[in-house]
N, C-alpha and C positions, 0 to 999 in steps of 0.2 A: 512779727514785723521787726524791721531793723530800724529803731529810733524813728518810727512813724506814728502819728497821732499821739504826740508826746504831751504829758500833762505838765503842770508847773514844776514839779519836782524833776522831771526828766529834762526839762529845759536847762535847769541849773547844772544837771549832771553832764550835759553836752560839753561844757567847758573843758572836760578832761580829754576830749577827743578833737582838739583843734587842728590836728594834722590829718583828720580823716578826709579821704578823697571822694569815694563814691559809695552810695547806698542804693541797692536795687530793691525795690518794693516787692512784697508778695505779688505773684502773678495772678491776675483775676481769672476766675474760672469761667467768666462770661466773655473772654476776649474773643472767642470764636465768632459771636454774633454782634456784640455791641461795638466791637472795633472794626467790623466789616462794613464798609461804606456801600456795599451793594447787597441785593437780596441774596441770602445763602442759597446754595444749590439744594437739590431735593433732600428731604428728611431733615431739614433744619441746620445742617452743618455744611461748611465750605467745601468739604471733600465728598459730599453726597453719601453714597452707600458704601464707600470704601472703609474697611476696618483693618485693624491690626492682624486679623486672622484670615481675611479673604483677599488681601491685596499685596502683591509683590511691590513694594515701594521702589525697588531698583529699576523697574521697567514700566510702572503704570501710575505715575503721579498724576493728581488732578491739575487743572489750570483754572483757578478761580477768576482770572481777569482783573484781580485787585493788585494795585501797585503800592508797596510800602516804601516811601521815600525818606531818605536820610541825607543830611548834609554834614560832612565831617571836615574839620580843620585840624591838621597835625602840626604841632609845633613843639619847641623845647622850652621848658619853664622849671624853675626851682620847686620842688616838692619835698615833703618829708614823710613818706609812708610809714616808716618805722621810727621816726624822730630824728633821723639823720638827713640833713638837707643836702640835696644833689640835684643836678639837672636831670630832668625826666621827660620823655617824649610823652606828650598828652594829646588826647583827642577831645575837642570841644571843651578844653579846660579840665578834663577829668582823667584820673588814673585809678583803677582801670577805666576804660573807655565806655561810652554809652551802650546800653543794651539795645541790640537789634531784635525786634519781635515781629513775627509773621505767622500766618497760617500755612499749613501744607498746601501747596499749589499757588500761593501768592507769588508775585514777582517782586523781589527786593531790589531797590535802585539806591545806590550810595554815591554821591558826588564827593570826592576826596580833594581837598585843596592842601597843597604842600607849602606850608609856611615855616618849614624847619630852617633855623639859622643857628649860627654859633657852633659849628660851622654849617654851611648849606649842604644839603644832601638830596639826592633823589629819594623817592619812596614808591612803594606799591603795597596794596593790602590784599591778603589771601583770605578766602572764605572757606575756613577749614572744614573738610568733609563734604562740601557740596559737589555733586557729581558733574555739573556743568555740561550735561549731554546736549543741550541746545545753544551753549554759549562757551564752547571750549576755550575761547580767547579771553574769557573773563576770570580765569582762575587766579590771576594776580601774582605771578612769578616773573620777575624781570629777567630778560635774557632767555626766557623759555616760551612764554605766551605774549609778552608785551615788553615794550621799553619802559624804563622807570618814568614816573611823573617828575618832571624837572622842578627845581626850586621855583616857587612862585606860580607854578602850573596847577591845573585842575584836570580831573578825569572822572567820568561817571561809569561806575560798574552797574550792569543790569543783568540779573540772573534769576532763574526760577528757584524757589524754595522746593527743590525736588525730593528732599528727605525730611523727615520730622524728628524732633527730639532736641538734644542739647549739643551746642557747639560753641565755637568762638571765631574771632577774626584777629589777624595779627599782620604786622608788617613782614614782608618777605625779602626785604632789601637789607643785605648784610645782616648784622645782628640787631637791628633796631628794635625788634620786639623784646629783647632782653633789656632795653632801656625804657620800656613802658608802653610801646605802641600795640596794645591789646585790648580786647573787649569781648563780651559775651554775645552769643547769638542763639536765640530760642525760637524754634519753629514748632508751633502747636499742631498736633495731629491726633489721630485716634489713640485712645488709651486701652491697655489690656489688663490693668490692675487699677482698682479704684483707690482714690485717696481724697482727703478733705481739703488740704491747703497746699498750694504750690509756693514754696519759699524762694523759688527762682534760682539764678545761678549763684554758685559759691566758687569763687576763683582762688586757687591755691597756687602760689608762685614763690620760688626762691628769689633772693634779691641780692644784688651786688651794689656796693657803694662806689666802686670805680665805674667810670663811664665805659660803655660797651666798646667804643673805638680803641681805647688803650688795652682792653682785655683782648680784643681780636688780635691786636699787634703782637701780644704775647702768645696767644694761641697758635699763630702761624709763624712764630719766630724760630730762632735757632737754639734757644735755651729750653731743654726738656723739662727743667724743674718749673717752668711757667706755663705749660700747655694744659694743665688741669686746674683752672682757676677755682678758688674756694668761695662759695657764696658767704655774704656777711649776715644774712637774716632770711627769715621765711615769713611769708604773709598769708593771711586769710582775708580775702576781700580787700587786699591792698593795705592791710594794717598789721602791726605787731609792735611790741615794746623792744626796743634795742637798748642794750646796756652801754650807755655813752662813756663809761669809765674805761671801756676797752678801746676807745679811739686812740689811734697812734699818736705818740707825742709829735708836735709840730703840725698836726692836722688842724687847720684854721676853720674848717667847715662847721657851721653851727649844728649842734646836736641836743636833743631834748629827750632825756629818758622818760619812761612811762607816757609815751605818746598816745596810748590808747589802743584798745582792741575792739573787734566787731562783736555785736550782740545779736542774737537771733531769738525772737520770742516764739515759744511753743505753746500749744493749747492742750490742756489735759485731755487724754484719750483720743485726740484727733490724729489722723494719719497725715504726715507732712511729706512732701516730695522735695528732696534736695538734689540739685543738679551740680555735681562736682566736676570741676574743670582744672586740669593741671596745665596752667599757662606759663610755667616757668621756663628758664633757659636750660637747666641741666638736671635739677633735682628730682628723683623718684620720691613720690609722696606716699606716706602711710597715714590714712585718715581714720579717725574713730571718734565717737562721742561717749564719754563716760556714762555707764548706766543705761545706755540705749542700743538695742540691736539695729543693724542695717540690713534691709531687704533690698538686694540688688535687682533692678527691673530693666536696665538698659545699659549697654556699653557702646560709646560713641553714638552713632545714629541707629543703632540696632536694638529693638526691644527683645528682651530674652525672658526665658522661663525663670521666674523669681527663685532666689535662694537667699538664705539668711547667713550673715557673718557679723563679726565685730570690727573688722578692719578691711578697708578697700585700699588696694595698691594702684597707683596711677603714675605711668610713665608720662614724660612731656607730650602734650597734645591729646592725651586720652581724656575721655569724659565718662562718668559712671553716674547714673541716676539711681538714687536709693530712696526707699520709704522708711520713715522713722515714726513710730507710734508714740505719741506723748504719754508720759507717765500719769497715773491717776492721782496727780497732785495739783494743788492750786498755788503753790509757792515753791521756792527753792531754785537753784541754778546748778548747772553741770558744765564741765569743761569740754569744749570741742577741741580736738587735737589734730594737727597735721605735722608730720615730722619728715624731714629729708633723710631718707635712708642712707646710712654711711657707706664707706667703702666696702665692697667693690661696686656699690650702686652709684654713689654721688660724693661730692666734696662740700662740706659746709662747716663753718666755725660756730654757727648758732642755728642749728637745724630745727628747733622747735617753735612752732606757731600755735597760738591758742585763741579761741573765742569763747564767748559765753552763750550757752543755751539756757534761758530763763523762763519762768512761768509767771512772774509778775515783776513790776518795776522795783519793788522794794528789794527783791533779791539781787538785782543788778547793783544796787547801792553798796552791797557787801564786797564788791570786787571780784577778783578771780576765785571761783569756787574751789573748795577744798574737797574735791572728789577724787576718786581713785581710777586710774586708767585700767582698761581691760588687760588681763594678763596676755591675751593674744597681741594686743598693740605693743605692750612692753617688750615682748620677745621678738616681735617683727622689726622693732627699731634697734634693739641691742644686737640681734643676730640677723641682719637684713637678708632676705632672699630677693634678689632682683628679678622678680618674675610676676606676671599676672596670675590670677587664679587659674587653676587647671582648665584646659580646654573641655574636658568632660563635664565641667560645672557650668560653663557659660554657653547655653544652648539657645540659639535664636528662636523666638516665639513663632515667627512665620518660617516654615522650612523651605529651604532651596538646596537642591542637590547639584554640586558642581560637575562638570565634565569629568568622568572617571578616568579618562585616558587623554589628557591634553596633547595637542600635536607637538608642543615644544616645551622642554624643561631647560631652564637657564640657571646655572650655578653662579653665585656671586660671592666672592670671598672678601670679608672685611679685614683690612690690615692697617697698621700704623707704622710709620717710619720717616726717615729724612729723604727729601728729594735731592736732585743734583746740586742745588744751592745750599744744602744742609738745613733747610727749613723743615720743620715737622708737619707732616700732613697725614690725614686719613685718606684711605683709598678703597675703592671697590673694583675688584679685579685689576689691581695695580695702577688704576687711574684716579688722580685727585681732580675733582671737577672744578672748572672755573668758567663762569658766565661771561658772555660777551653781551653787555647791556644793549648794544647798538644792533644786534642781529638775533632777534628772538627765533628760536628753532622752529616753533610752530609756523611763523610767517614765512620762514624759508621753505618749510615743507609744503606749504600752500602753493608756492611757486614751482614746486617739483624737485627742490634741492633736498634730497634725503640721504646724501653721502657726505661724511665730514672727515675724510682721512687727513685733511690739512689741519684739523683742530681736534685732536683726540681728547683734549681737556673737557669736551662737552659730554664725553662719556655716554654716547647714544647707542641704545639697543633698539634696533628696528625689527619688530616682530611681524612685520608684513600683514598679510590678511589672515593670520591664524585665528581660529575662533576662540581659543583660550590659551592661556600661558601659565605655566608653573614656574616659580622662582624659588630656588633653594639657597638660602643664605647661610653661610658659615661665619662663625665669630669666634675664632680661637684665642682671642685677646682677653684682657683682664676686666673689661667693663661691659655692662649691658647697654644696649642701644634700642630706643623706641623707633621702630621702623614705620615710616608713614608713606602711603601711597595715594597720590592725588587722583581724582577722577573716578574712584572706585571704592566700594565696600568690599575689601578683599576677603576671600576665604582663607581662614588660618587653619591649615591642615594638620600641622604638627609643630611642636617646639620642644626644647629641652636642652640638657647639657650633653656633651659628648658629640657623637655623630649620628645623623639620621640614617636608618637602615635602607632608605630608598623606597619603601613601600608602605609603612605604617601611616595611616590617616585616622585622626581622632573623629569619631562620629561622622563617617563618610557620607551618610545620606543627608546630613544637616550640620555641617561643621560651623564653628564660630565665624562670624563676619564682623569686621570693624575696619577702621581706617588707620589705626596705629596699634602695633603689637611689640612688646618687649621681646628682643632676642637676648637670651641670657649670655653672661660671660662664659666662654669656653663652650658655646653651644651652637644651636642651629635654629632656623625658622623656615618653615615651608609654607608659602602662600600661593594662592592661585587667583587669577583674575579672568573674568569673562570679557572678551575683547569686543564690547558692544558700544565703545565710546571713542570714535576716531579723534586722536589728538596726541599731544606730547605731554606726558604726565610724569612729574618728578616722583622718584622713589629715593627716599633719603632718611638718614637719621634725624630725629627731631630735636636733638640736643643742639643749641644754637652754636656752640663752639665746634662741634664736630662737623656740622654741615658748612660752617665758615671755612674749616680746613679740608673741605672737599668730599665728605662722605655722602656721595650723591650719584644717581644714575638718571638719565633721561630715557623714558620708555616711549617710543614712537609706536603708535597703534593704528593700524589701518590706514597707511599713507595714501592709498589710492582714494579713500573717502575724504581724507584731509583736503586733497585738491579740490573737492566739490563743496567744501564748507563756504557758506556765505559770510565771510569775515568782514565786518563793517570797516568803512574807510577810516574811522576814527583811530584804529589801531595803527595804521600807517602814519597818520597825522601826529600821534603821540610819539612815534619814532622821530618824526621830523622835528618835533619840539625838543626832544631829548638831544638830537644831533646838534641843533642850534645852541643849546647850552654847552655841550662838550666841545664845540668848535672854539669856544672862548674860555672854557674852564677845564682844567686838568682833573679828572676824577681819580683820586687816590684809592683805587680798588686793591687793597692788600690781601683780601681774602677771596673766597669763591664767588662772592657777590650775593649769596642767598643766606 
């Protein structure tokens, strides 16, 4: 537990954590039934006879008929996650935001109220990893599937929990999520490996003391020395201790050293499930727990064949579920570590975040444990490799074989340079993306407009009615990029440094599937999608500053079927609401908008 069911001693101990923002309780094993307001489907579970081994969750999700309703208010408020006080975008008063919890096959409904002021901004929330096969307009990307929610406005997202596992939600408006507009999303489903205790989401996130608006201005500016901002801190569950003595002279912001770190209670000999989420803006995370092995059981929304390691690498947007067996002890505490991997992975002046794994409250009172990091963690931080675990090691539990001969292969080259106005931008095939908030591409496609020669900045790739598409990404540059594809669990066929040979596929009968994959610096990534989801789907780097500077492509999938989608009238109404706002207010869109 995390400071739950606290005795008298622990209540006094809470004073050390005055800046704590959010605690997520252990997830109840009986959520499936006791939280379900209707009679479960056959066999006592909401998903009936569907299991991790007999069901392709990409094509055959259940529909329980249950609606999980949430009401979110997004606003700006002073918070001190690491002891340094700054304006943070919060959801329902929390950073990180509230936990969304549902069963596989439930309908999730979230009403979002935009109360952002100082300054006012539009907003939109993206439900990371959800396929949206029956609600392609609910993906939450302004200028792509919707117009932004205007200041003072509200919008209700409704979508099927069509995959199960661990994910998160975040703003997709400019770089707002780097300012705090994030939260976890857990969808319960069949298990393929047994465990005793679900510790729930563990959010790892780099942290910047400057506001995201000023960082974006530098990122897309003309001074190349400012385009790679350096994070000031690293957080586990929204907390860490920042050394306030390093605050620049003249900085009048209040700062409190020893703000407090997060604590996780383990039970001896019990198997704990930890749901790791990299919800940061830029930093590749290296995660480990002193003295405890990690058994990896899922990547993103994909259960995999378990394997054991001491270190998990997570790029921005990636999730990894691990099982950790409690030691045969009744006392003691151990350091949980997450470090932002240094150049050429990331930039940070204080990369190390810690938390405490403890076996009784007396151990917590002793403060940060004096335990030793795994040698594998130390080497991965001091000599960082900006790559996920080998594709040969991450094998999906449910096998799916992709089309061995896709009708089309598209090469996309990542580049970095100055545009005609000498601003620094990231490009994909020479184009730096820029959204038009008032003209979402999906809504234009619905009306039959699928040609955009007048606006090449939308960087649209129309793959027509092709049944599958292979995308070969080259990255000759000096930084790794976490590549995210919306609307799909993509097949990851190959990745590495140097050049792809054009034919090698790792585990071709059952390649890794996930929705974010790191493409290494000086390397390549080959992904493939099955074109079974008509819509307009972003393909982009998930580093906030890179997508702000245009590292993005719009994938148009089956436009003839988009024309037949029953897009609700509220989408057009939201655009009218946004237009009413922009008719009287100039939106200073200095970046891509995403």
